[in-house]
Z-matrix of the N, CA and C atoms (Angstrom, degrees):
N
C 1 1.446
C 2 1.522 1 107.97
N 3 1.318 2 116.56 1 133.49
C 4 1.457 3 120.70 2 -178.98
C 5 1.527 4 110.69 3 -72.73
N 6 1.317 5 115.97 4 161.36
C 7 1.468 6 121.07 5 179.13
C 8 1.521 7 110.50 6 -58.96
N 9 1.327 8 117.04 7 -39.74
C 10 1.463 9 121.61 8 179.39
C 11 1.524 10 111.06 9 -62.89
N 12 1.312 11 117.18 10 -42.85
C 13 1.465 12 121.21 11 179.28
C 14 1.521 13 110.72 12 -66.24
N 15 1.336 14 117.50 13 -39.35
C 16 1.464 15 121.03 14 177.57
C 17 1.523 16 110.64 15 -62.42
N 18 1.320 17 117.43 16 -41.49
C 19 1.464 18 121.68 17 179.30
C 20 1.513 19 110.81 18 -62.03
N 21 1.334 20 117.40 19 -40.86
C 22 1.463 21 120.93 20 179.41
C 23 1.518 22 110.92 21 -63.88
N 24 1.337 23 116.97 22 -40.38
C 25 1.459 24 120.95 23 179.14
C 26 1.523 25 109.72 24 -63.41
N 27 1.311 26 117.15 25 -44.50
C 28 1.466 27 120.58 26 -179.89
C 29 1.522 28 110.60 27 -62.66
N 30 1.336 29 117.72 28 -45.52
C 31 1.453 30 120.19 29 179.57
C 32 1.524 31 111.13 30 -64.86
N 33 1.332 32 117.89 31 -37.11
C 34 1.461 33 120.97 32 176.60
C 35 1.526 34 110.57 33 -62.33
N 36 1.328 35 116.99 34 -41.31
C 37 1.461 36 121.27 35 178.30
C 38 1.521 37 111.01 36 -63.74
N 39 1.322 38 116.84 37 -44.53
C 40 1.465 39 121.20 38 179.43
C 41 1.522 40 109.67 39 -63.60
N 42 1.329 41 116.94 40 -41.63
C 43 1.464 42 120.47 41 177.77
C 44 1.526 43 111.15 42 -61.07
N 45 1.324 44 117.18 43 -42.43
C 46 1.462 45 120.69 44 179.83
C 47 1.526 46 110.98 45 -65.12
N 48 1.323 47 116.48 46 -45.20
C 49 1.472 48 120.81 47 179.56
C 50 1.524 49 111.69 48 -63.16
N 51 1.319 50 116.30 49 -50.90
C 52 1.468 51 119.33 50 -177.25
C 53 1.523 52 111.21 51 -68.70
N 54 1.324 53 117.13 52 -38.44
C 55 1.463 54 119.77 53 179.13
C 56 1.514 55 112.05 54 -61.60
N 57 1.332 56 116.69 55 -43.76
C 58 1.468 57 120.48 56 178.69
C 59 1.526 58 110.70 57 -64.15
N 60 1.312 59 116.67 58 -44.05
C 61 1.464 60 120.49 59 -179.51
C 62 1.528 61 111.08 60 -64.99
N 63 1.325 62 117.40 61 -47.84
C 64 1.465 63 120.80 62 -179.39
C 65 1.526 64 110.77 63 -61.46
N 66 1.332 65 116.76 64 -42.68
C 67 1.470 66 120.14 65 -179.90
C 68 1.520 67 111.10 66 -63.95
N 69 1.335 68 116.37 67 -46.00
C 70 1.459 69 120.84 68 -178.61
C 71 1.525 70 110.47 69 -60.67
N 72 1.324 71 116.43 70 -45.86
C 73 1.464 72 120.25 71 -179.74
C 74 1.535 73 111.32 72 -66.60
N 75 1.325 74 117.49 73 -41.18
C 76 1.459 75 121.09 74 -179.46
C 77 1.526 76 111.25 75 -63.85
N 78 1.329 77 116.91 76 -40.75
C 79 1.467 78 121.29 77 179.40
C 80 1.523 79 111.55 78 -60.75
N 81 1.318 80 116.85 79 -27.34
C 82 1.465 81 121.84 80 -175.67
C 83 1.525 82 113.63 81 -110.21
N 84 1.315 83 116.29 82 5.16
C 85 1.478 84 122.17 83 -177.09
C 86 1.529 85 111.11 84 53.72
N 87 1.325 86 115.21 85 46.73
C 88 1.460 87 122.03 86 179.88
C 89 1.521 88 108.36 87 -106.30
N 90 1.315 89 116.52 88 131.17
C 91 1.465 90 120.61 89 176.65
C 92 1.527 91 109.08 90 -74.57
N 93 1.332 92 115.30 91 139.03
C 94 1.457 93 120.28 92 -178.17
C 95 1.525 94 112.64 93 -59.58
N 96 1.317 95 116.59 94 -34.38
C 97 1.468 96 119.78 95 -176.90
C 98 1.521 97 113.77 96 -89.97
N 99 1.330 98 117.09 97 5.28
C 100 1.461 99 119.99 98 175.39
C 101 1.529 100 108.63 99 -76.51
N 102 1.310 101 116.51 100 167.31
C 103 1.469 102 119.93 101 178.92
C 104 1.521 103 110.70 102 -59.90
N 105 1.328 104 116.80 103 -41.21
C 106 1.460 105 119.70 104 -179.80
C 107 1.534 106 111.17 105 -67.94
N 108 1.326 107 117.37 106 -36.91
C 109 1.461 108 121.00 107 177.32
C 110 1.521 109 111.94 108 -65.53
N 111 1.318 110 115.88 109 -42.15
C 112 1.471 111 120.66 110 178.42
C 113 1.529 112 110.01 111 -66.20
N 114 1.318 113 117.47 112 -39.94
C 115 1.465 114 120.77 113 177.58
C 116 1.526 115 110.68 114 -64.44
N 117 1.328 116 116.58 115 -39.23
C 118 1.467 117 120.75 116 178.15
C 119 1.525 118 110.07 117 -64.83
N 120 1.324 119 117.59 118 -38.33
C 121 1.468 120 120.97 119 178.04
C 122 1.526 121 109.87 120 -61.07
N 123 1.309 122 117.00 121 -43.99
C 124 1.460 123 120.79 122 177.14
C 125 1.519 124 111.66 123 -62.47
N 126 1.328 125 116.39 124 -39.66
C 127 1.460 126 120.54 125 179.21
C 128 1.527 127 111.19 126 -65.84
N 129 1.340 128 116.89 127 -39.56
C 130 1.469 129 120.31 128 178.60
C 131 1.531 130 110.32 129 -62.65
N 132 1.314 131 116.55 130 -41.23
C 133 1.467 132 120.16 131 178.92
C 134 1.525 133 110.32 132 -65.07
N 135 1.329 134 117.28 133 -43.34
C 136 1.467 135 120.50 134 177.68
C 137 1.529 136 110.97 135 -60.44
N 138 1.325 137 116.35 136 -42.18
C 139 1.465 138 120.47 137 179.11
C 140 1.527 139 111.32 138 -64.76
N 141 1.333 140 116.60 139 -38.38
C 142 1.464 141 120.55 140 177.50
C 143 1.525 142 110.04 141 -60.53
N 144 1.320 143 116.77 142 -46.24
C 145 1.463 144 120.44 143 179.29
C 146 1.524 145 112.10 144 -68.85
N 147 1.335 146 116.59 145 -20.12
C 148 1.467 147 120.51 146 176.57
C 149 1.532 148 111.82 147 -82.95
N 150 1.340 149 116.99 148 -4.15
C 151 1.459 150 119.16 149 174.03
C 152 1.507 151 116.44 150 116.85
N 153 1.321 152 118.00 151 -4.15
C 154 1.461 153 120.69 152 177.04
C 155 1.527 154 107.47 153 -79.71
N 156 1.331 155 117.54 154 122.50
C 157 1.461 156 119.95 155 -171.07
C 158 1.526 157 115.14 156 -114.94
N 159 1.322 158 118.32 157 -31.74
C 160 1.460 159 118.88 158 -177.79
C 161 1.524 160 110.41 159 -93.88
N 162 1.327 161 115.31 160 162.50
C 163 1.461 162 119.57 161 178.58
C 164 1.529 163 110.40 162 -59.50
N 165 1.326 164 117.02 163 -42.36
C 166 1.461 165 120.31 164 -179.83
C 167 1.526 166 111.85 165 -64.34
N 168 1.341 167 116.85 166 -42.54
C 169 1.463 168 119.97 167 177.80
C 170 1.526 169 110.76 168 -62.58
N 171 1.327 170 115.91 169 -45.54
C 172 1.466 171 120.15 170 -179.36
C 173 1.520 172 111.50 171 -63.88
N 174 1.327 173 116.90 172 -44.95
C 175 1.467 174 120.53 173 -178.99
C 176 1.523 175 110.45 174 -64.77
N 177 1.325 176 117.23 175 -42.72
C 178 1.460 177 120.38 176 177.91
C 179 1.519 178 112.00 177 -61.53
N 180 1.322 179 116.18 178 -44.92
C 181 1.468 180 120.21 179 179.46
C 182 1.522 181 111.15 180 -66.23
N 183 1.328 182 116.57 181 -37.36
C 184 1.462 183 120.55 182 178.15
C 185 1.526 184 110.22 183 -66.00
N 186 1.318 185 117.22 184 -40.94
C 187 1.464 186 120.97 185 176.80
C 188 1.521 187 111.12 186 -64.40
N 189 1.348 188 117.19 187 -41.98
C 190 1.466 189 121.04 188 177.39
C 191 1.520 190 110.79 189 -62.28
N 192 1.311 191 115.50 190 -43.74
C 193 1.467 192 121.02 191 -179.84
C 194 1.524 193 110.33 192 -63.56
N 195 1.335 194 116.07 193 -42.76
C 196 1.461 195 121.00 194 -179.75
C 197 1.525 196 111.13 195 -64.52
N 198 1.319 197 118.11 196 -36.52
C 199 1.461 198 120.40 197 -179.22
C 200 1.527 199 111.77 198 -71.60
N 201 1.328 200 117.29 199 -23.57
C 202 1.468 201 121.20 200 177.92
C 203 1.518 202 112.69 201 -86.35
N 204 1.333 203 116.60 202 -23.56
C 205 1.463 204 120.97 203 -176.05
C 206 1.513 205 109.42 204 -118.39
N 207 1.301 206 117.24 205 135.72
C 208 1.463 207 120.00 206 177.20
C 209 1.511 208 110.18 207 -68.85
N 210 1.314 209 116.40 208 -44.01
C 211 1.462 210 121.71 209 178.57
C 212 1.510 211 107.19 210 -137.45
N 213 1.339 212 117.17 211 140.52
C 214 1.456 213 120.50 212 176.54
C 215 1.514 214 109.34 213 -65.53
N 216 1.313 215 114.61 214 143.51
C 217 1.462 216 119.14 215 173.55
C 218 1.525 217 108.30 216 -75.29
N 219 1.302 218 116.60 217 138.08
C 220 1.471 219 120.52 218 -179.08
C 221 1.500 220 110.56 219 -79.13
């Protein structure tokens, strides 16, 4: 894979992670720098490493996780 192609993959991953986090927080009127926003960021990263790659997959998994847990573990 060329350096240019690798850069595109990395930016796509960052876009998916940030898009899912921003959408989740916006839907709930949660500030990104609040404790809940920071916990959600950690959860999005964990979900990414668990194999969720697109913004829709990450957001869906984050919503599923949120519905099972009252509060994210820090």
